[in-house]
N, C-alpha and C positions, 0 to 999 in steps of 0.2 A: 429250490425256493424258498426249504426251513434255512436247511443249509446255508446259503448265501444270504438270509438274513441273517442268518445267526455272525456270521463273522462280518455283515458289513457293522452289525451291533457292538459285536467287542475291537473293532480295529477306532471307531467311534470313541469308547469308556476307555480306552486304552491310550486315545492322543496326551491329555493329561501326565500321563507317566514317560514320555517319552519315547513309545515304544514301536508306535503306529508308526513310521515312516518307516523301522526298519524291513518291519514284518510284511509289510506293501510289498517293499521294493525285492522282499526272498521272496513274494507270492509274486509276481510277474516276471522275478527267475523262473523258477519251476512253471508257470506256465509257457514261457516264450523258449521252454530248453529241447534242445534233439533229441534227449535220452530221457527214459521211462526211470522212473524209480526203481518199479519190479520190472525184472525180469521175465520176462513171458515166451514157451515154446509154444510154436505154435506151426502149425502143420495147414497147409492150402493144397486141399484138394482142386489141383489144375495146376494154375501158377507163370503157366508161359504165355497165354493166347497175353490178353487186354490188360481187364484189371490187374491179375494176378501181378506181373513183373512193377507191378505201380506200389502193388503192398508191399511186398517182397523189399522193395527200394525200402519204403517208412519205416517197415520191422526193423531190419536193420541197422538202419543209421539212430535208432531209436536205444541200441543194444536190445533187440530180445534175438534169438534163433531161430531158423525158420525150415521148415522138411516141406517138400512137394510129394504129393504124388500124381503122376502121366504115366503115360504110355511110355515118354521117352521119345516123342516125332514130332512133337510139332516144337518149333525153335522163337523164341523171342526176336519181334526186331528193335529194343528197347532192356538196354539196362543190361546187355547180353553179359555182358567181365560181373555183374554181383554171380552167375550161377551157381559159381565154384563155390563160392561163399554157403550153401543152401545140401542139404544133403536129401538126396533126391532118390524116391522111392520106387520100384518099378510095376508096373500091373496097369489093371484094366474095369474101371467099378462095372462092366458088364457082367465078368466073369471071373476077373482075379482081384479080390484082396489082404491076399496073401501076406505083400509086406505090408499089412496094418495091422495084422494082427500080433504083434511086439508093439513096446513106445507108451508113453500118456504124456500129453500135452494137456496146457493148460486152455488154448482153443485151437478149431476144429473151422474153418477159412470151406466152406464150402462152392468151386465156385461152377464148379463142372455138374451140379446137379442137373441135367437134361430130362431126367425122366424119373420119376418117381421113386420108382424101387431101389435107384440109384441112391438117392437119400437116406429111404427107408432102411437099404441094405449097412452104411456106412454111419448112423446116424448109430443103429443099433448096436451096432460092430465094435462104437469108440467108444459109446452113453457109460460105460464106468470108469475110462481111463484119459478121458477129455473132461477140462475142467466147465468148457464153453465153449458151442457150436453155434455158430455164428452162418444163415444161409445164404445165399447172394439171390435173389428173389426180384421183382421188378414192378414196377405201376401197373404192369399187362392184368394184376389181380383185379382191377375192380375194373374190365372190361365189363360191359358195356359199358363208358364214360358220360354219364347223365346227368350229374351233379353239376353243381358248380363252387364245390368246395368238398374236397374230397382226404379225408382224412384218414391217420393210423387203426378209427374205428371202423372210420364205413362198410359195411358188404361186401365177401370178396366172393369170386364166382368160383364156386365147385362141379358145378356140371353145367355143358355146353348141349346147347338146342338140338331139335332131331331134324333141324329146315335154317338155311342158310341165307340171309340177304344177298350177298354176291360171293365173288368163287376163295376171298382172301379171307374174310371171315371165319369161318372155320377153325382157317392159322389162329387169327384173335383168340380164338376165344381156347382151344385146345394148348394156345400158351397159357391163358393165365387160370384153366385148371387145373395143369400142370403144375404151376408154379407154387398155385395154394395149397394142394395135395401134397405139394413137397415142402412150402410152409411147418401142412402141419404133421407128414410122421418128424419132422424135426422137432416138437415142442411136444411128440406122443413120446418120444424117444429121454430126452434131457428135458422135461419141462417148464414151464416160463419163468423161473427162477432164474435155470439157467441156458435157456433159448436168445437167440437175436435175429430177429428178421430186418435187412435193409433190402427195402425199397427204392432200384434207381429208375430215374424215366432215362432217356437216350445223354449216355453216355458218348462224350469223346476226348481225343486230343491226341497222344503220337501214340503208336502200335495199335488206331482203327484199325481193322480188318472190314471192317464192312460195308467201307466206302460212302456212306449215307450219310457222313458231313462235309467231306475234304472236298465240297464244291465250294464252301463260299469262302476256307482258305487262298486255294485259288482260285479262285473270281475275285475275288474282293482287291488280291495283288493285282491283275492288270486294270485295276478304277475304267474311265468310262463307264454308260446307260449299262443300270444293274436294274435285272429286274428282280423284282420282289415282291412275289407272289400272298395270296389272302388280301382282306378285309381291315381298313385300318384297325381296326380294335381288337384282332385277331391275336391272342396271348400265346406263349410258347413259355417254353418250358424242358430246358439241356441241365447239363453238369459235365463238369469236368471230370475223366477218369481216375484226377488223381487227389481230386477234392472227396468222392468216395471213397476210394484205397484209404489214404489221410484216417477218417472220418472211423473205419472200421476201425479202424488199432486201435485207436481213442476210445473210440467202446469198450472196449474187450480191458483196455488197461484198468478206466473207469469204473470197469464191474457196470456197466451199463445196459440190462437185458428188456426185452420187448421187442415193438417191432418198431418201424421206424422209414420215414419216406427220403430221399437222398436226392432229393429236390430242390434246382435251382431253375432257374438266378433269385438270389438272396430279394430281389424287392420284384413285384411284378411286371414282365414286360410285354410290347408290342412284338409283332416278326417287324416292323417298318421303328420300333426303335433301340430292337437287336440288331437290325441289319447298319443304321446307321452309324451304333455305339461301336461295331466290328469291323467298319471300314474305316475307323478313323487306326486302324492299326498300319496301315501301309498308308505311305510318304503320294502315290498317285489321286489325280481328281476322280473324282465320282461322284456319278448323279444316281440320283432313282428311279426306277418308274414300276409305281407300285398297278399289281392288275389284279381287282379283285370281284374281277367276274368268276364266282365257278367253275361255272359253266365255261368258259374261251376257256383257262387251265387246261378241266380235263380234257376236253374238244383238242390241243397241242399236245398232252403227253404231261401234266402234270399234275397229280392227283395227291402227291404232299411233294416237300422240301426238306426236313427233317433240321431246324428243327417245327418248321414249319408244319402245322396237321390241322386237312378244314377243320372249321369249328361245328359243324352240324351233327343231328343226328345219333349216333352213337360215340361219336366223338366228341364230341362236345368239351366234356370236361376234361380228357389229356392232355391240357395243361391249362389246371384248375385245380393242380394238387396244394393240398396244404403242405409246407415245409416247416413249420413254427414248432413242432414237438421236435425233431431235429436239430434245427438252431440251438434252441433249447438245448439238447446235450452237445452242444459243442463243432456242429454241421460247418468247417469255414469256407468262403470260395474266392479262387481266383479271381483275379480283372480278366472279364472273356479281351482285352485284347490283350496280353499274353497268353491264352488261351490260342489264342489263332496263329499268334505268329509261331507257337512251343510247337503248335499244331504244321505249319507250315516251312516251320523247317525242317522237321521228323519226313516227311513226305519229301524233297527233296534231300534228306541229305540217304547214307551211302548202306543207310538203315534195310530199303531198296530195290528195286532192280529198275533199272530204267522203265523195262519192256515191264513192271508190274506199274508204272504212273504212267507209259503209254498206252497201256488198254487200256484204263480208265481214261484221261485225258484227250486217246484219240479217237474215243464209242462216236461215231455219229446217233445215237442213241441218247447220250447224259444233253445236260441243259447246257454249259459249258460249251456243244458245240448246236444246238435249236436256239437258243436265244435271240441271238437274230433275227430273225425270219420271224419269230412272236413277236419279239417287241416291231419287229415292222407290219404283220397283220392287227397285230391288239392300236401301235399310232394312226397307222392308215382308217381301223374301225372309228378309234375317238375322236378324228376330222371333223 
């Protein structure tokens, strides 16, 4: 904030001398430039799955050089043509880090730290040969989400309880504990002054292999009566994977360290508002039927439908996470309709096989195939 104020004061005082307009124009050009003034050597641990290809794309576009450390097995479904422009280091985070024993980098991005030991080993191995270490964490560190304004300073999960309320709760706790302790290992090795922790919420976009969001592009393109779960006031949070990838690269360029919630949308949004905006992506006529009865939804197999998570109990605050700090540090957001359309185009491109699409779209358990029966039961109930 001090730097911004000083810059504004300087421009104001310089106007009389006739230099403010050229200076301002120069600053705007610099902000919009696709090329960073400082070329970085970047090492990505992972890089071929969902987030990594978008990081590589943006980094190369801005003039940086990229190395990736992988097992050499996973093939990306996006930006495949760019992988001949990166250095490939082959190994295994479980038991073979030999390829990382030589070399120096300005930035390490740890996308594949799925075990605390993996992050601890690589962070300690690289701490004297890398300037910054960025750990890709998750808002899952805040579980259980009990507050209505969760910030980067909110206490995170360091251990799981001995008993759990339901079978999926253990997974929630274990994941949050793993991410928190991996964050801590990053900071132990690199110190707070050289560590960047980014905590994304639910990411979606081209290349997403989880299929947890693809329902919406497919369904909205069909039009007609669309089932929307949740109470009208239920908030949602989500973010385009490309917005996260680009934010990470810019944080390193600007030497911003610390912890950041990578959470969208830019402004607060309910589930109904999300669908109303997203359905405008396609020209088909569409109407919304909002089913606000949690019990009815659960009885019909709808426990969640990303980005909607029932806003109750330990998930009350899962879509109430602050993005104020990240926005101040430069997090930007694509238009939702652009994101939905890009994901739809990717899904129906040759990046995927027809068999992959059929496996999801024809699955009798997906809402794509149960929706009409559920709507019929709901409409009958409401008569």
